[in-house]
Each structure stands twice: as C-alpha cells, then as structure tokens.
MARNU-641695 format. One record per residue: residue number from 0; z, x, y of N, C-alpha, C, O in turn. Coordinates in Angstrom, 1 decimal, padded with zeros to 4 digits. Atoms other than C-alpha are relative to their C-alpha. Example, Ala and Ser with C-alpha at 12.3 -4.5 7.8 and 13.67 -1.06 7.14 Angstrom:
NUGU   k   n.zz   n.xx   n.yy  ca.zz  ca.xx  ca.yy   c.zz   c.xx   c.yy   o.zz   o.xx   o.yy
NUGU   0  000.0  000.9 -001.2  007.8  012.3 -004.5  000.0  000.9  001.2  000.7  001.9  001.2
NUGU   1  000.0 -000.9 -001.1  007.1  013.7 -001.1  000.8 -000.8  001.1  000.9 -000.3  002.2
This chain:
NUGU   k   n.zz   n.xx   n.yy  ca.zz  ca.xx  ca.yy   c.zz   c.xx   c.yy   o.zz   o.xx   o.yy
NUGU   0  001.0  001.6  001.2  010.9 -006.2  008.0 -001.4  000.4  000.4 -002.4  000.3 -000.3
NUGU   1  001.4 -000.1 -000.4  007.9 -005.0  010.8 -000.5  000.8 -000.3 -001.7  000.7 -000.2
NUGU   2  000.8 -000.7  000.6  007.0 -002.2  009.4 -000.3 -000.1 -001.1 -001.3  000.6 -001.5
NUGU   3  000.3  000.3  001.6  007.0 -003.4  005.9 -001.2 -000.9  000.0 -002.0 -000.8 -000.8
NUGU   4  001.2  000.7 -000.1  004.5 -006.1  007.3 -001.2  000.8  000.3 -002.3  000.4 -000.1
NUGU   5  000.9 -000.7 -000.4  002.6 -003.4  008.9 -000.6  000.6 -000.9 -001.8  000.7 -000.9
NUGU   6  000.6 -000.6  001.6  002.2 -001.5  005.5 -000.5 -000.8 -000.7 -001.5 -000.4 -001.3
NUGU   7  000.4  001.0  000.7  001.7 -004.3  003.8 -001.8 -000.3  000.3 -002.6  000.2 -000.4
NUGU   8  000.9  000.0 -000.6 -001.4 -005.4  005.9 -001.1  001.5  000.3 -002.3  001.4  000.5
NUGU   9  000.8 -001.0  000.0 -002.6 -001.7  006.2 -000.8 -000.2 -001.9 -002.0 -000.2 -002.2
NUGU  10 -000.2 -000.2  001.5 -002.4 -001.7  002.1 -001.4 -001.4 -000.3 -002.2 -001.3 -001.2
NUGU  11  000.3  000.8  000.3 -004.3 -005.1  002.5 -001.5  000.3  000.5 -002.5  000.0 -000.2
NUGU  12  001.1 -000.6 -000.7 -007.0 -003.7  004.8 -000.8  000.8 -001.1 -002.0  000.6 -001.1
NUGU  13  000.5 -001.2  000.5 -007.8 -000.8  002.1 -000.9 -000.9 -001.4 -001.9 -000.5 -002.0
NUGU  14  000.4  000.3  001.1 -008.2 -003.2 -000.5 -001.4 -001.2 -000.2 -001.9 -001.7 -001.3
NUGU  15  001.3  000.3 -000.2 -011.2 -004.9  001.1 -001.0  000.9  000.0 -002.1  000.4 -000.2
NUGU  16  001.1 -000.7  000.5 -013.3 -001.6  000.7  000.0  000.1 -001.4 -001.0  000.4 -001.9
NUGU  17  000.4  000.2  001.4 -012.8 -001.9 -002.7 -001.0 -000.6 -000.7 -001.5 -001.4  000.1
NUGU  18  001.1  001.1  000.3 -015.5 -003.6 -005.0  000.5 -001.5 -000.1  001.7 -002.0 -000.1
NUGU  19 -000.7  001.3 -000.1 -015.4 -006.9 -005.0  000.5 -001.0 -000.9  001.0 -002.1 -000.9
NUGU  20 -000.5  001.0  001.5 -014.9 -008.0 -008.3  001.5  000.7 -000.4  001.9  000.5 -001.5
NUGU  21 -001.1 -001.0  000.4 -011.6 -005.3 -008.1  001.1 -000.9  001.0  002.3 -000.9  000.7
NUGU  22 -000.9  000.0 -001.0 -010.1 -006.9 -004.7  000.8 -001.2 -000.6  002.0 -001.0 -000.6
NUGU  23 -001.2  000.9  000.7 -008.4 -010.1 -006.4  001.2  000.6 -000.2  002.2  000.6  000.3
NUGU  24 -001.3 -000.7  000.4 -006.4 -007.8 -008.6  000.7  000.5  000.9  001.8 -000.1  001.0
NUGU  25 -000.6 -001.0 -000.6 -005.4 -005.1 -006.3  000.7 -000.7  001.0  001.7 -000.2  001.4
NUGU  26 -000.8  000.5 -000.7 -004.2 -007.8 -003.7  000.9 -000.5 -000.6  002.1 -000.5 -000.2
NUGU  27 -001.1  000.6  000.4 -002.4 -009.7 -006.1  001.0  001.0 -000.5  002.1  000.4 -000.9
NUGU  28 -000.7 -000.9  000.5 -000.6 -006.4 -007.3  000.7  000.0  001.3  001.9 -000.2  001.3
NUGU  29 -000.7 -000.7 -000.9  000.1 -005.3 -003.7  001.2 -001.0  000.7  002.3 -000.7  001.2
NUGU  30 -001.0  001.2 -000.5  001.7 -008.8 -002.7  001.2  000.1 -001.1  002.3 -000.1 -000.5
NUGU  31 -000.9  000.3  000.6  003.8 -008.7 -005.8  000.9  001.3  000.0  002.0  001.2 -000.6
NUGU  32 -000.8 -001.2  000.1  005.0 -004.9 -005.2  000.8 -000.4  001.2  002.1 -000.4  001.1
NUGU  33 -000.5  000.1 -001.2  005.8 -005.9 -001.6  000.8 -001.0  000.1  001.5 -001.0  001.1
NUGU  34 -000.7  000.9  000.2  007.3 -009.0 -002.6  001.8  000.5 -000.7  003.0  000.2 -000.4
NUGU  35 -001.7 -000.3  000.8  009.9 -007.1 -005.1  000.5  001.2  001.4  001.7  001.4  001.4
NUGU  36 -000.5 -000.8 -001.0  010.5 -004.7 -002.1  001.3 -000.2  000.6  002.2  000.5  000.9
NUGU  37 -001.0  000.9 -000.6  012.7 -007.4 -000.8  001.5  000.0 -000.7  002.5 -000.3 -000.2
NUGU  38 -001.1  000.1  001.2  015.0 -006.9 -004.0  000.5  001.2 -000.4  001.3  001.3 -001.4
NUGU  39 -000.6 -000.9  000.6  015.5 -003.3 -004.1  000.9  000.5  001.0  000.9  000.5  002.2
NUGU  40 -001.2 -000.6 -000.6  018.7 -001.7 -003.8 -000.1  000.9  001.1 -000.8  001.8  001.0
NUGU  41  000.2 -001.0 -000.7  019.0  000.0 -001.0  000.8  000.9  000.1  000.4  001.7  001.0
NUGU  42 -000.9 -001.2  000.5  021.7  002.5 -002.1 -000.4  001.1 -000.7 -000.1  002.3 -000.7
NUGU  43  000.8 -001.0  000.8  019.3  003.7 -004.4 -001.5  000.3  000.1 -002.1  001.0 -000.7
NUGU  44  001.4 -000.5 -000.2  015.8  003.8 -003.1  000.1 -000.3  001.5  000.2 -001.5  001.8
NUGU  45  000.7  000.4 -001.3  015.0  004.2  000.7 -001.1 -000.7  000.2 -001.9 -000.7 -000.8
NUGU  46  001.2  000.3 -000.3  012.3  002.4  002.3 -001.0  000.7  000.5 -002.2  000.3  000.5
NUGU  47  001.0 -001.3  000.2  010.7  005.6  003.0 -000.4  000.5 -001.2 -001.5  000.9 -001.3
NUGU  48  001.1 -000.4  001.0  010.2  006.4 -000.4 -000.9 -001.1 -000.6 -001.9 -000.9 -001.3
NUGU  49  001.1  000.9  000.7  008.6  003.0 -001.2 -001.2  000.1  000.7 -002.3  000.0  000.0
NUGU  50  000.9  000.1 -000.6  006.4  003.2  001.6 -000.8  001.6 -000.6 -002.0  001.5 -001.0
NUGU  51  000.8 -000.9  000.9  005.3  006.8  000.0 -000.6 -000.2 -001.0 -001.8  000.2 -001.2
NUGU  52  000.9  000.3  001.4  004.5  005.5 -003.2 -001.2 -000.9  000.7 -002.4 -000.6  000.6
NUGU  53  001.2  000.5  000.0  002.6  002.9 -001.8 -001.3  000.5  000.9 -002.4  000.0  000.7
NUGU  54  001.0 -001.1 -000.8  000.6  005.4  000.6 -000.6  000.8 -001.6 -001.8  000.9 -001.9
NUGU  55  000.7 -000.9  001.1  000.0  007.5 -002.9 -000.5 -000.9 -000.6 -001.5 -000.5 -001.0
NUGU  56  000.6  000.7  001.3 -000.9  004.6 -005.3 -000.7 -000.5  001.1 -000.8 -001.7  000.6
NUGU  57  001.5  000.8 -000.8 -003.6  003.2 -002.2 -000.8  001.5  000.0 -002.0  001.2 -000.2
NUGU  58  000.3 -000.8  000.5 -004.6  006.8 -002.5 -001.2  000.3 -001.0 -002.4  000.6 -000.9
NUGU  59  000.4  000.1  001.3 -005.1  006.7 -006.0 -001.4 -001.3 -000.1 -002.6 -001.1 -000.1
NUGU  60  000.7  001.4 -000.1 -006.7  003.4 -006.1 -001.1  000.3  001.0 -002.0 -000.4  000.7
NUGU  61  001.2  000.2 -000.7 -009.4  004.4 -003.1 -000.9  001.3 -000.8 -002.1  001.3 -000.9
NUGU  62  001.0 -000.8  000.9 -010.2  007.7 -005.3 -000.5 -000.7 -001.2 -001.7 -000.4 -001.5
NUGU  63  000.6  000.1  000.8 -010.6  006.0 -008.3 -001.8 -000.8  000.3 -002.8 -000.6 -000.4
NUGU  64  001.2  000.9  000.1 -013.5  003.6 -007.1 -000.7  000.8  001.2 -001.3  000.1  002.0
NUGU  65  000.3 -000.5 -000.7 -014.6  006.8 -005.0 -000.3 -000.1  001.4 -001.3  000.3  001.8
NUGU  66 -000.6  000.7 -001.7 -013.4  005.6 -001.3  000.2  001.7  000.6  000.8  002.5 -000.1
NUGU  67 -000.6 -001.1 -001.1 -013.0  008.6  001.3  001.1 -000.2  000.0  001.4 -001.4  000.2
NUGU  68 -001.4  000.1 -000.7 -009.3  009.2  001.7 -000.2  000.0  001.3  001.0  000.2  001.7
NUGU  69 -000.1  000.0 -001.4 -009.7  009.2  004.9 -000.3 -001.1  000.6 -000.4 -001.0  001.8
NUGU  70 -000.4  001.0 -000.3 -009.9  005.7  005.2  001.5 -000.9 -000.1  001.6 -002.0  000.3
NUGU  71 -001.4  000.1  000.0 -006.1  005.6  004.6  000.8  000.4  001.2  002.0  000.3  001.1
NUGU  72 -000.8 -000.9 -000.6 -005.3  007.6  007.7  001.1 -001.1  000.6  002.3 -001.0  000.4
NUGU  73 -000.8  001.3 -000.9 -004.2  004.0  009.8  001.2  000.0 -000.9  002.3  000.5 -000.6
NUGU  74 -001.4 -000.5  001.4 -001.9  003.7  006.2  001.1  000.8  000.2  002.2  000.4  000.1
NUGU  75 -000.4 -001.0  000.4 -000.8  007.2  006.2  000.9  000.0  001.6  002.0  000.4  001.5
NUGU  76 -000.8  000.0 -001.3  000.4  006.9  010.2  000.9 -000.9  000.4  001.8 -000.8  001.2
NUGU  77 -001.1  000.9  000.0  002.1  003.6  009.7  001.1  000.7 -000.8  002.2  001.1 -000.3
NUGU  78 -000.7 -000.5  001.3  003.7  005.0  006.5  001.3  000.6  000.6  002.5  000.2  000.6
NUGU  79 -000.7 -001.3 -000.2  005.1  008.2  008.1  000.2 -000.3  001.5  000.1  000.8  002.1
NUGU  80  000.1 -000.1 -001.2  005.5  007.1  011.5  001.8  000.2  000.3  002.1  000.4  001.5
C-alpha cells in the first residue's frame, strides 16, 4: 500500500508540471484510477502491471504537452524498484 501511495504522489507531482488549465482534469483522472486500483482482482492483474501502466500513461501525457520525459525519472524509480 505504501508503494501505491508513493506512485500516486509521483503522478500528482507530474500533474503540477502541466499547463494550469489541464491540471484539475488530470489530477481527477489520476485519483479515480488509483481508487480503482483498490478494486482490481489481484489474481488477474499484478500491481507491477498497474505501476507500468501509470508510468507509461504519465509519459504519454508529458509528451502530449511537450514536457521532457526526464521529469518522470523519480516516478520511474518508484514504479520499478
């Protein structure tokens, strides 16, 4: 559970780098996804897969707004430790 919170915090830190008018949308999207992680069937999907998905989606959003991917290095460390 602690790692989930660290990943969520990392995603929210990246949201702060986005343009101001997009932050509420992506913060809400992240919150909803992490709430849904509690309801995932552990036998079908591992947390590692979910962390990989969170990281990949974060990179996609950063690229969409022309923010350097290096901003996600800390999130990468958390997700793949």
